[in-house]
C-alpha positions as a printed Julia matrix, in Angstrom:
222×3 Matrix{Float64}:
 -58.16  -85.71  79.95
 -61.04  -86.17  82.76
 -58.9   -87.97  84.81
 -56.36  -85.56  85.2
 -53.47  -88.21  85.6
 -49.94  -87.86  84.23
 -48.8   -90.0   81.71
 -46.48  -92.66  83.75
 -43.34  -92.01  83.92
 -41.61  -94.47  81.66
 -38.37  -95.59  79.89
 -39.72  -94.94  76.52
 -41.15  -91.57  77.35
 -37.49  -90.34  79.31
 -36.31  -91.73  75.8
 -38.33  -89.5   73.32
 -38.98  -86.08  75.52
 -35.92  -85.59  78.19
 -33.95  -83.55  75.51
 -37.05  -81.06  74.9
 -35.7   -77.67  74.19
 -37.71  -74.51  72.59
 -37.83  -74.49  69.34
 -36.2   -71.36  67.53
 -39.19  -69.28  67.53
 -40.74  -70.46  70.64
 -37.68  -69.3   72.44
 -37.95  -66.13  71.53
 -42.04  -65.91  72.48
 -40.64  -67.81  75.91
 -38.0   -64.68  76.28
 -40.86  -62.19  75.58
 -43.27  -63.73  77.94
 -40.93  -63.93  80.94
 -39.63  -60.26  80.57
 -43.73  -59.41  80.97
 -43.33  -59.92  84.86
 -41.53  -58.09  87.26
 -38.28  -59.48  88.42
 -38.72  -62.09  90.81
 -41.92  -62.85  89.35
 -40.81  -64.86  86.49
 -42.66  -67.58  88.1
 -45.87  -66.11  86.99
 -45.31  -67.35  83.5
 -45.65  -70.95  84.16
 -49.08  -70.79  82.29
 -48.0   -69.27  79.0
 -44.95  -71.2   78.8
 -46.87  -74.75  79.48
 -49.21  -73.71  76.53
 -46.16  -72.74  74.33
 -44.59  -76.0   75.41
 -47.79  -78.09  75.0
 -48.36  -76.46  71.6
 -44.79  -77.42  70.25
 -45.15  -81.03  71.3
 -48.42  -80.73  68.92
 -46.23  -79.37  66.36
 -43.98  -82.4   66.92
 -46.68  -85.03  67.16
 -49.11  -83.91  64.57
 -51.72  -83.65  67.07
 -53.17  -80.86  69.54
 -50.25  -81.52  71.95
 -49.61  -82.92  75.47
 -47.12  -82.27  78.35
 -45.0   -85.51  78.83
 -43.25  -85.32  82.69
 -39.51  -84.16  81.13
 -41.62  -81.34  79.14
 -42.68  -80.1   82.53
 -39.63  -80.5   84.02
 -37.88  -78.49  81.41
 -40.55  -75.91  82.44
 -39.86  -75.88  85.96
 -36.1   -75.4   85.02
 -36.41  -72.71  82.98
 -38.36  -70.85  85.45
 -36.74  -71.96  88.26
 -39.5   -73.18  90.17
 -39.7   -76.96  91.98
 -41.69  -79.27  89.31
 -44.28  -79.97  92.03
 -45.54  -76.37  91.36
 -45.35  -77.17  87.93
 -47.22  -79.9   87.73
 -49.93  -78.8   90.23
 -50.59  -75.87  87.69
 -51.14  -78.26  85.05
 -53.11  -80.79  86.58
 -55.54  -78.21  87.81
 -56.47  -76.67  84.43
 -57.68  -79.08  81.93
 -56.33  -76.94  78.64
 -53.02  -78.61  79.41
 -53.29  -81.94  77.96
 -51.85  -84.45  81.03
 -51.37  -87.74  78.08
 -51.18  -87.78  74.74
 -54.2   -86.89  72.35
 -55.01  -86.8   68.7
 -55.11  -84.91  66.18
 -58.17  -83.11  67.06
 -59.37  -82.53  70.55
 -63.1   -82.72  70.69
 -64.29  -81.27  73.92
 -68.29  -81.61  74.46
 -70.29  -79.23  76.81
 -72.65  -81.42  78.43
 -73.27  -78.59  81.3
 -77.3   -77.72  81.55
 -78.12  -75.5   78.87
 -75.98  -77.4   76.25
 -77.68  -80.52  77.92
 -81.07  -79.08  77.45
 -80.44  -78.16  74.28
 -79.13  -81.58  72.56
 -75.57  -82.06  74.01
 -76.59  -85.82  74.21
 -77.44  -86.43  70.37
 -73.91  -84.25  70.14
 -72.24  -86.97  72.2
 -74.12  -89.8   70.51
 -73.07  -88.73  67.01
 -68.93  -88.64  68.58
 -69.83  -91.95  70.37
 -71.11  -93.25  66.24
 -68.08  -92.27  64.68
 -65.9   -94.31  66.99
 -65.15  -91.81  69.33
 -65.06  -92.69  73.54
 -65.05  -90.38  76.21
 -61.01  -89.79  77.93
 -59.88  -92.06  74.58
 -58.37  -91.35  71.13
 -59.62  -93.36  68.18
 -57.29  -95.99  67.18
 -56.04  -93.92  64.05
 -54.96  -91.29  66.11
 -57.6   -88.48  64.73
 -60.44  -87.66  67.23
 -59.81  -87.57  71.25
 -63.12  -87.35  72.87
 -63.4   -85.33  75.91
 -66.51  -84.33  77.99
 -66.0   -80.66  79.78
 -68.36  -78.55  82.33
 -69.44  -75.3   80.82
 -67.47  -72.97  78.03
 -69.23  -70.22  78.24
 -71.33  -70.63  74.78
 -74.9   -70.54  76.82
 -76.53  -68.5   74.41
 -75.84  -70.71  71.51
 -75.79  -74.3   73.06
 -74.82  -76.83  72.23
 -70.98  -76.28  71.31
 -68.01  -78.17  71.07
 -64.44  -77.09  70.98
 -62.31  -78.68  68.87
 -58.84  -77.72  69.43
 -58.94  -73.94  69.49
 -61.9   -73.44  67.8
 -65.43  -73.1   69.15
 -68.76  -74.9   67.09
 -71.9   -73.65  68.27
 -75.62  -74.18  67.32
 -75.27  -77.51  67.07
 -77.03  -80.42  65.66
 -75.82  -84.37  65.24
 -76.11  -83.29  61.38
 -73.96  -79.89  61.65
 -71.41  -81.71  64.08
 -70.64  -84.55  61.26
 -70.05  -81.42  58.49
 -67.88  -80.25  60.56
 -66.16  -83.21  61.48
 -65.94  -84.62  58.0
 -64.74  -81.17  56.73
 -61.7   -81.66  60.02
 -60.66  -85.2   58.55
 -60.74  -83.99  55.12
 -58.07  -80.98  56.36
 -60.21  -78.2   55.88
 -61.1   -75.51  58.25
 -65.35  -75.2   58.41
 -66.48  -72.26  59.98
 -66.28  -71.49  63.42
 -68.55  -70.01  65.97
 -72.33  -70.69  64.96
 -73.44  -73.26  62.27
 -76.88  -71.85  62.83
 -77.75  -70.09  59.37
 -77.78  -66.48  59.16
 -76.99  -66.43  62.64
 -73.79  -64.52  62.85
 -72.99  -64.49  66.76
 -75.45  -64.43  69.76
 -78.16  -62.31  68.47
 -81.63  -63.77  68.56
 -82.18  -66.22  65.53
 -84.73  -63.83  63.28
 -82.93  -60.52  64.46
 -83.61  -58.64  67.58
 -87.03  -58.45  69.03
 -85.85  -54.93  71.28
 -83.58  -52.38  70.1
 -84.58  -53.1   66.55
 -83.76  -49.05  65.42
 -79.83  -49.8   66.87
 -79.09  -53.06  63.73
 -78.57  -49.98  61.06
 -77.27  -47.61  63.04
 -76.79  -45.91  66.44
 -80.25  -44.92  68.07
 -81.05  -42.22  71.24
 -83.45  -43.74  73.07
 -83.43  -41.35  75.89
 -86.56  -39.59  74.38
 -88.5   -42.49  73.95
 -88.07  -43.57  77.53
């Protein structure tokens, strides 16, 4: 979340998560991940293991997942490293959620290219559905976060929802995406601009047009 504060370490939190252990499938994945690193360098696996743990928490809670402190302590034991070092990683990278989130984590890019292309309208569309930055809706469906550049500047504005990116958005296109997710459907990922496949110019290329259908050697023409 935006404030990067760890959820309070309460008796209720301990009661729920102190017994965290890998599910059978994830135990095998964790072993495979740790084996990628040379002997003595197993602590380098902290990032993928935190991601794996967050996903397991998400599967158990029906949300995108987050990292309770007892779960981070479990990772520390797995890698024989101080819990402080695990917390340092988890609090630095915004890919890790430090407090509970909803079923869908809506991350709206507000950096300059997205802002110039209408990210304010995207944020307003989220708020019109009852979302508030840094909070989860009462029904547990949506968590809203404003983030910095997510690398889709050529197809701005964009949002990331859980693991999926949705680009070339308008308020109406975002509403269609959110409606589909709420209905249990999987909307098309990537650009929402009709006729556009990735980030090629709308209407087709204006240069190197001969490359559209086949490889073309321009060397003799330059």
